[in-house]
LOTORTOR-30985 format. One record per residue (C-alpha): residue in one letter; x, y, z. Coordinates in steps of 0.1 Angstrom, whole numbers, always signed. Example, Ala and Ser with C-alpha at 12.3 -4.5 7.8 and 13.67 -1.06 7.14 Angstrom:
// residues 2
PATOR:residu:x:y:z
PATOR:A:+123:-45:+78;
PATOR:S:+137:-11:+71;
This chain:
// residues 449
PATOR:residu:x:y:z
PATOR:M:-787:+1880:+80;
PATOR:D:-772:+1881:+116;
PATOR:I:-749:+1912:+119;
PATOR:V:-722:+1892:+134;
PATOR:I:-720:+1871:+100;
PATOR:I:-721:+1902:+80;
PATOR:S:-692:+1915:+101;
PATOR:Q:-673:+1884:+98;
PATOR:M:-676:+1886:+61;
PATOR:I:-665:+1923:+58;
PATOR:I:-634:+1911:+78;
PATOR:A:-627:+1882:+57;
PATOR:S:-630:+1904:+25;
PATOR:I:-605:+1928:+41;
PATOR:I:-579:+1901:+46;
PATOR:G:-586:+1883:+14;
PATOR:A:-582:+1917:-8;
PATOR:T:-549:+1927:+12;
PATOR:V:-534:+1893:+13;
PATOR:Y:-539:+1887:-24;
PATOR:T:-532:+1920:-36;
PATOR:L:-495:+1911:-25;
PATOR:I:-495:+1875:-39;
PATOR:G:-511:+1888:-72;
PATOR:I:-481:+1911:-79;
PATOR:A:-455:+1883:-71;
PATOR:P:-446:+1868:-107;
PATOR:G:-459:+1834:-116;
PATOR:T:-486:+1828:-89;
PATOR:D:-510:+1805:-106;
PATOR:E:-546:+1813:-96;
PATOR:T:-555:+1775:-90;
PATOR:A:-523:+1771:-70;
PATOR:V:-525:+1801:-46;
PATOR:L:-564:+1801:-41;
PATOR:A:-576:+1763:-43;
PATOR:P:-556:+1751:-13;
PATOR:V:-564:+1780:+9;
PATOR:T:-601:+1779:-1;
PATOR:I:-602:+1741:+8;
PATOR:A:-583:+1747:+40;
PATOR:L:-607:+1773:+52;
PATOR:A:-637:+1752:+43;
PATOR:L:-622:+1720:+64;
PATOR:L:-616:+1746:+90;
PATOR:G:-655:+1750:+93;
PATOR:I:-657:+1787:+80;
PATOR:S:-690:+1800:+76;
PATOR:P:-701:+1796:+39;
PATOR:H:-711:+1832:+39;
PATOR:V:-675:+1841:+51;
PATOR:L:-660:+1818:+28;
PATOR:L:-675:+1828:+0;
PATOR:A:-671:+1866:+6;
PATOR:F:-633:+1858:+14;
PATOR:F:-630:+1839:-20;
PATOR:I:-646:+1866:-41;
PATOR:S:-623:+1893:-25;
PATOR:A:-596:+1873:-32;
PATOR:I:-598:+1866:-66;
PATOR:V:-610:+1901:-75;
PATOR:A:-580:+1914:-59;
PATOR:K:-555:+1886:-74;
PATOR:K:-569:+1896:-109;
PATOR:L:-565:+1934:-104;
PATOR:T:-529:+1931:-94;
PATOR:D:-513:+1902:-114;
PATOR:S:-510:+1923:-143;
PATOR:I:-487:+1950:-126;
PATOR:P:-456:+1929:-129;
PATOR:V:-465:+1925:-165;
PATOR:A:-466:+1961:-170;
PATOR:V:-432:+1972:-152;
PATOR:A:-411:+1939:-159;
PATOR:G:-427:+1919:-187;
PATOR:I:-431:+1891:-161;
PATOR:P:-469:+1875:-159;
PATOR:G:-483:+1879:-123;
PATOR:G:-502:+1847:-131;
PATOR:V:-516:+1825:-160;
PATOR:M:-544:+1850:-172;
PATOR:S:-521:+1879:-174;
PATOR:A:-497:+1863:-197;
PATOR:P:-519:+1871:-230;
PATOR:M:-514:+1908:-221;
PATOR:V:-473:+1907:-219;
PATOR:E:-469:+1918:-258;
PATOR:H:-492:+1947:-254;
PATOR:A:-479:+1959:-219;
PATOR:M:-445:+1957:-233;
PATOR:V:-456:+1981:-262;
PATOR:L:-467:+2006:-237;
PATOR:K:-435:+2003:-214;
PATOR:E:-412:+2009:-248;
PATOR:Y:-430:+2041:-250;
PATOR:G:-424:+2052:-214;
PATOR:M:-459:+2043:-203;
PATOR:P:-461:+2014:-177;
PATOR:D:-480:+2036:-152;
PATOR:V:-506:+2042:-181;
PATOR:S:-509:+2003:-187;
PATOR:I:-512:+1997:-150;
PATOR:R:-543:+2020:-148;
PATOR:K:-559:+2010:-182;
PATOR:M:-557:+1971:-170;
PATOR:A:-571:+1980:-134;
PATOR:S:-597:+2001:-147;
PATOR:G:-607:+1972:-172;
PATOR:S:-608:+1946:-142;
PATOR:I:-631:+1973:-125;
PATOR:I:-656:+1970:-154;
PATOR:G:-652:+1932:-156;
PATOR:T:-663:+1929:-122;
PATOR:I:-692:+1952:-122;
PATOR:V:-706:+1938:-153;
PATOR:S:-700:+1900:-145;
PATOR:I:-722:+1899:-112;
PATOR:P:-756:+1911:-126;
PATOR:T:-750:+1892:-158;
PATOR:S:-742:+1860:-139;
PATOR:I:-770:+1863:-118;
PATOR:L:-793:+1863:-151;
PATOR:I:-775:+1836:-166;
PATOR:A:-779:+1814:-135;
PATOR:Y:-815:+1823:-134;
PATOR:L:-819:+1812:-168;
PATOR:I:-800:+1778:-164;
PATOR:L:-817:+1770:-130;
PATOR:P:-848:+1752:-144;
PATOR:Y:-823:+1728:-160;
PATOR:A:-802:+1722:-128;
PATOR:D:-816:+1689:-119;
PATOR:K:-812:+1674:-153;
PATOR:L:-776:+1686:-155;
PATOR:S:-769:+1672:-119;
PATOR:E:-784:+1639:-129;
PATOR:Y:-759:+1637:-160;
PATOR:A:-730:+1653:-141;
PATOR:G:-706:+1622:-149;
PATOR:L:-714:+1623:-185;
PATOR:I:-709:+1662:-186;
PATOR:F:-679:+1661:-169;
PATOR:F:-664:+1635:-194;
PATOR:L:-677:+1655:-226;
PATOR:G:-662:+1685:-208;
PATOR:A:-627:+1669:-206;
PATOR:I:-631:+1659:-243;
PATOR:F:-643:+1696:-252;
PATOR:L:-613:+1708:-233;
PATOR:A:-588:+1685:-248;
PATOR:L:-598:+1697:-283;
PATOR:M:-590:+1731:-272;
PATOR:T:-556:+1724:-258;
PATOR:Q:-522:+1727:-275;
PATOR:N:-517:+1687:-275;
PATOR:K:-552:+1676:-286;
PATOR:I:-544:+1640:-293;
PATOR:L:-524:+1634:-262;
PATOR:S:-552:+1651:-240;
PATOR:L:-577:+1630:-258;
PATOR:I:-558:+1599:-252;
PATOR:I:-550:+1604:-216;
PATOR:I:-585:+1610:-202;
PATOR:I:-595:+1574:-194;
PATOR:P:-559:+1563:-183;
PATOR:F:-557:+1594:-157;
PATOR:A:-592:+1586:-146;
PATOR:L:-580:+1548:-138;
PATOR:L:-552:+1563:-119;
PATOR:I:-573:+1583:-97;
PATOR:Q:-598:+1553:-90;
PATOR:G:-570:+1528:-89;
PATOR:L:-555:+1550:-59;
PATOR:R:-589:+1549:-41;
PATOR:H:-596:+1514:-44;
PATOR:L:-561:+1508:-33;
PATOR:Y:-569:+1529:+0;
PATOR:W:-605:+1511:+3;
PATOR:T:-587:+1476:+1;
PATOR:F:-560:+1483:+26;
PATOR:E:-587:+1500:+50;
PATOR:I:-568:+1535:+48;
PATOR:V:-600:+1551:+44;
PATOR:P:-635:+1537:+48;
PATOR:K:-652:+1526:+15;
PATOR:D:-676:+1553:+17;
PATOR:V:-651:+1579:+17;
PATOR:E:-640:+1592:-16;
PATOR:V:-605:+1610:-16;
PATOR:F:-607:+1640:-37;
PATOR:T:-593:+1672:-22;
PATOR:S:-556:+1657:-22;
PATOR:F:-557:+1646:-56;
PATOR:F:-571:+1678:-68;
PATOR:L:-545:+1696:-53;
PATOR:G:-519:+1675:-66;
PATOR:I:-528:+1685:-101;
PATOR:T:-527:+1722:-91;
PATOR:I:-490:+1717:-80;
PATOR:G:-482:+1693:-106;
PATOR:P:-458:+1717:-128;
PATOR:I:-442:+1727:-96;
PATOR:A:-437:+1689:-85;
PATOR:F:-424:+1679:-119;
PATOR:T:-400:+1704:-120;
PATOR:F:-388:+1701:-85;
PATOR:F:-382:+1664:-90;
PATOR:Q:-362:+1671:-122;
PATOR:L:-340:+1693:-103;
PATOR:L:-327:+1663:-84;
PATOR:S:-309:+1652:-116;
PATOR:K:-274:+1665:-116;
PATOR:T:-273:+1664:-154;
PATOR:Y:-305:+1683:-159;
PATOR:R:-293:+1710:-134;
PATOR:Q:-261:+1714:-155;
PATOR:N:-278:+1717:-188;
PATOR:M:-303:+1742:-176;
PATOR:P:-299:+1773:-193;
PATOR:R:-284:+1803:-173;
PATOR:F:-299:+1840:-179;
PATOR:G:-280:+1857:-149;
PATOR:K:-298:+1886:-130;
PATOR:K:-327:+1905:-145;
PATOR:N:-326:+1942:-139;
PATOR:I:-358:+1958:-133;
PATOR:Q:-362:+1995:-136;
PATOR:L:-390:+2011:-116;
PATOR:K:-404:+2041:-129;
PATOR:M:-424:+2063:-104;
PATOR:S:-462:+2067:-113;
PATOR:E:-478:+2101:-116;
PATOR:K:-498:+2109:-84;
PATOR:V:-535:+2104:-88;
PATOR:K:-556:+2130:-65;
PATOR:G:-586:+2117:-47;
PATOR:F:-603:+2084:-55;
PATOR:P:-594:+2072:-92;
PATOR:N:-622:+2069:-116;
PATOR:P:-618:+2040:-141;
PATOR:F:-644:+2056:-165;
PATOR:K:-618:+2087:-166;
PATOR:I:-589:+2067:-172;
PATOR:L:-604:+2048:-201;
PATOR:T:-612:+2066:-233;
PATOR:K:-650:+2062:-243;
PATOR:K:-639:+2035:-269;
PATOR:E:-617:+2015:-243;
PATOR:T:-647:+2017:-221;
PATOR:K:-671:+2003:-246;
PATOR:T:-648:+1972:-256;
PATOR:S:-641:+1967:-218;
PATOR:L:-678:+1963:-216;
PATOR:L:-680:+1944:-246;
PATOR:G:-654:+1920:-236;
PATOR:S:-667:+1917:-200;
PATOR:L:-702:+1906:-213;
PATOR:F:-685:+1880:-237;
PATOR:G:-664:+1867:-207;
PATOR:S:-694:+1862:-186;
PATOR:I:-715:+1844:-215;
PATOR:T:-687:+1822:-223;
PATOR:F:-678:+1813:-186;
PATOR:F:-677:+1778:-197;
PATOR:L:-650:+1782:-220;
PATOR:T:-613:+1783:-213;
PATOR:P:-606:+1820:-199;
PATOR:V:-572:+1821:-216;
PATOR:G:-583:+1814:-249;
PATOR:M:-611:+1837:-248;
PATOR:T:-589:+1866:-235;
PATOR:V:-565:+1861:-265;
PATOR:F:-595:+1857:-290;
PATOR:W:-618:+1887:-280;
PATOR:G:-590:+1912:-271;
PATOR:E:-573:+1906:-306;
PATOR:I:-607:+1909:-323;
PATOR:L:-618:+1942:-306;
PATOR:S:-583:+1958:-310;
PATOR:R:-565:+1946:-339;
PATOR:H:-579:+1970:-364;
PATOR:I:-562:+2000:-346;
PATOR:K:-530:+2013:-365;
PATOR:N:-516:+2033:-337;
PATOR:P:-496:+2010:-314;
PATOR:I:-502:+2029:-283;
PATOR:K:-539:+2030:-288;
PATOR:R:-541:+1995:-297;
PATOR:A:-520:+1981:-269;
PATOR:S:-543:+2003:-243;
PATOR:R:-576:+1990:-261;
PATOR:A:-562:+1956:-259;
PATOR:I:-550:+1953:-225;
PATOR:S:-581:+1972:-209;
PATOR:T:-605:+1947:-229;
PATOR:M:-583:+1916:-217;
PATOR:D:-584:+1926:-183;
PATOR:G:-620:+1931:-183;
PATOR:L:-627:+1900:-197;
PATOR:T:-607:+1876:-175;
PATOR:N:-623:+1895:-145;
PATOR:A:-657:+1886:-158;
PATOR:S:-649:+1851:-170;
PATOR:Y:-635:+1843:-136;
PATOR:I:-663:+1859:-114;
PATOR:A:-691:+1842:-140;
PATOR:G:-672:+1810:-137;
PATOR:T:-677:+1808:-101;
PATOR:L:-712:+1823:-98;
PATOR:V:-732:+1807:-124;
PATOR:P:-725:+1770:-114;
PATOR:L:-724:+1779:-79;
PATOR:I:-759:+1794:-80;
PATOR:A:-776:+1774:-107;
PATOR:I:-761:+1740:-104;
PATOR:G:-741:+1732:-76;
PATOR:L:-715:+1713:-96;
PATOR:P:-682:+1728:-111;
PATOR:M:-691:+1733:-147;
PATOR:S:-666:+1757:-158;
PATOR:P:-628:+1759:-160;
PATOR:M:-629:+1783:-129;
PATOR:A:-652:+1761:-109;
PATOR:I:-631:+1729:-115;
PATOR:G:-599:+1750:-105;
PATOR:P:-594:+1782:-82;
PATOR:A:-631:+1778:-68;
PATOR:A:-633:+1740:-64;
PATOR:G:-633:+1743:-29;
PATOR:L:-667:+1761:-27;
PATOR:F:-682:+1727:-46;
PATOR:N:-661:+1700:-30;
PATOR:A:-643:+1699:+1;
PATOR:P:-650:+1663:+16;
PATOR:P:-663:+1660:+43;
PATOR:V:-675:+1696:+46;
PATOR:F:-686:+1700:+13;
PATOR:T:-697:+1673:-14;
PATOR:P:-712:+1677:-48;
PATOR:E:-747:+1669:-28;
PATOR:H:-741:+1695:-1;
PATOR:N:-722:+1724:-8;
PATOR:I:-727:+1765:-7;
PATOR:H:-752:+1761:-36;
PATOR:H:-772:+1739:-10;
PATOR:I:-765:+1758:+20;
PATOR:L:-769:+1794:+8;
PATOR:T:-799:+1811:-9;
PATOR:M:-794:+1830:-39;
PATOR:K:-799:+1864:-19;
PATOR:E:-770:+1852:+4;
PATOR:M:-747:+1843:-23;
PATOR:L:-753:+1876:-41;
PATOR:L:-747:+1896:-7;
PATOR:A:-715:+1878:+0;
PATOR:T:-703:+1884:-36;
PATOR:I:-713:+1920:-34;
PATOR:I:-694:+1925:-1;
PATOR:G:-662:+1909:-14;
PATOR:A:-661:+1924:-46;
PATOR:S:-668:+1957:-33;
PATOR:I:-641:+1955:-6;
PATOR:A:-616:+1941:-29;
PATOR:L:-622:+1970:-55;
PATOR:L:-623:+1997:-29;
PATOR:I:-589:+1985:-14;
PATOR:T:-569:+1970:-44;
PATOR:F:-579:+1995:-70;
PATOR:Y:-571:+2023:-50;
PATOR:L:-536:+2008:-39;
PATOR:T:-530:+1998:-77;
PATOR:I:-536:+2032:-89;
PATOR:K:-519:+2053:-62;
PATOR:Y:-490:+2029:-51;
PATOR:S:-483:+2004:-77;
PATOR:T:-446:+2010:-81;
PATOR:Q:-441:+2010:-44;
PATOR:I:-460:+1976:-40;
PATOR:V:-440:+1960:-67;
PATOR:A:-407:+1973:-54;
PATOR:F:-418:+1958:-21;
PATOR:V:-430:+1924:-34;
PATOR:F:-400:+1921:-58;
PATOR:K:-374:+1926:-30;
PATOR:Y:-391:+1910:-1;
PATOR:I:-415:+1881:-10;
PATOR:P:-397:+1857:-29;
PATOR:H:-416:+1836:-55;
PATOR:E:-400:+1804:-42;
PATOR:A:-412:+1812:-6;
PATOR:L:-448:+1815:-17;
PATOR:I:-445:+1783:-39;
PATOR:G:-431:+1763:-7;
PATOR:L:-458:+1776:+13;
PATOR:F:-487:+1762:-8;
PATOR:A:-469:+1731:-15;
PATOR:A:-465:+1724:+22;
PATOR:L:-502:+1731:+24;
PATOR:V:-510:+1704:-2;
PATOR:I:-487:+1679:+18;
PATOR:M:-508:+1687:+50;
PATOR:L:-542:+1684:+34;
PATOR:A:-529:+1650:+19;
PATOR:Y:-521:+1637:+53;
PATOR:M:-555:+1649:+67;
PATOR:D:-573:+1631:+37;
PATOR:A:-557:+1597:+40;
PATOR:G:-527:+1598:+61;
PATOR:W:-491:+1591:+52;
PATOR:P:-496:+1569:+22;
PATOR:N:-515:+1595:+6;
PATOR:I:-488:+1619:+5;
PATOR:F:-473:+1597:-19;
PATOR:G:-503:+1591:-39;
PATOR:T:-505:+1628:-41;
PATOR:I:-471:+1630:-53;
PATOR:I:-479:+1603:-79;
PATOR:V:-508:+1622:-92;
PATOR:A:-488:+1655:-91;
PATOR:L:-459:+1644:-108;
PATOR:I:-480:+1626:-137;
PATOR:A:-502:+1656:-140;
PATOR:G:-470:+1679:-143;
PATOR:L:-455:+1659:-169;
PATOR:L:-487:+1659:-190;
PATOR:H:-490:+1696:-183;
PATOR:K:-458:+1700:-195;
PATOR:N:-463:+1682:-230;
PATOR:G:-495:+1704:-236;
PATOR:V:-525:+1690:-215;
PATOR:S:-542:+1715:-195;
PATOR:Y:-554:+1717:-161;
PATOR:G:-590:+1717:-174;
PATOR:V:-585:+1682:-187;
PATOR:L:-571:+1668:-158;
PATOR:F:-596:+1681:-135;
PATOR:M:-626:+1672:-155;
PATOR:A:-612:+1635:-156;
PATOR:L:-606:+1636:-119;
PATOR:Y:-646:+1647:-113;
PATOR:A:-655:+1620:-141;
PATOR:A:-636:+1592:-130;
PATOR:P:-661:+1572:-110;
PATOR:W:-686:+1576:-140;
PATOR:I:-658:+1564:-163;
PATOR:L:-648:+1533:-142;
PATOR:G:-686:+1526:-143;
PATOR:L:-686:+1522:-179;
PATOR:F:-663:+1492:-175;
């Protein structure tokens, strides 16, 4: 491979690791909302697929390494996937061990990353012979995937009922654009609708705040005082296998393997399920919490990487919650990437593996070192100088810009409609996964009528 491309991959990985180390610590930064718009924007800018994949892998590894830090120090999830760890992290904090909590979670993430890459390659290799058949029935698979994910959500009945109406909304807007010649009939608006779903909860909350009655009735909690305890200094480069006990290492390995194999299932559900199974028999609260958080963090990292790599290498279609969420820009960012022409078709397996190794290695070297050595200082900086609202505003503005690029001014309002409906549904227990699957299956569903 060209040395210039490799150099660009390294630089992109360093940028991804640095930026998403800070973003990961910021409270409430959902993985899809902060990664998908950037990935899609970079794809549309014409960034090399090698560089884009290396950047994405570095960013997701860094994000997953650091989003558990605010959990340990303040009980505030850095992202959706760190929410299941709050209870166990608070146990360690009560015993005055937030620094131990951070180190255990970060070490679990390291194991999850190391385990998931070769496991993902093996799973992809096994699936590869059936890739053509899977691609042929993609619409049906997405529809069945929506039903499957609906059955795993909080509000199963609403999730099942809404699949077809939501698909009708998507296709209705597309036909409206075609009828008024806003876009050519061979152009299928996708990116802005996808991003509308990602910012749905934010958009819905924002519009609720426009109501004076709603604002007056909102609960007031006052300021939250956060006390940061300086962590003990670690000499040299930290070794995750020395930070974890032998039993914690084993359960982290096992959890990472489960996370990789069950890449097509909801990562949050698997994290809670396997994390509790592998730790609930331990009576000592400190040991149980340590085992749980290290196992959970390993599993989340593994499920995210496997959920990206397996569909990307074997199929070229987003066949996992991760692939239809944060990693969607690697599969579908029209007109640069389409289901028929994306990174799966452009890069060889060796090229994808090289980009993954470069991205993951750099993220682990930079973010793991910073996390263990300077976690308290980084948290203090982020909490003090990087407002959560500023990050949300930045990504929301990026979505509006991409909506305009997709189909002009009318599509900004179309994207807002999609966002508001998605936000309302999400607030009532319908998961992102169901809505994303309905978006992908929309043309096939309308074909049935």
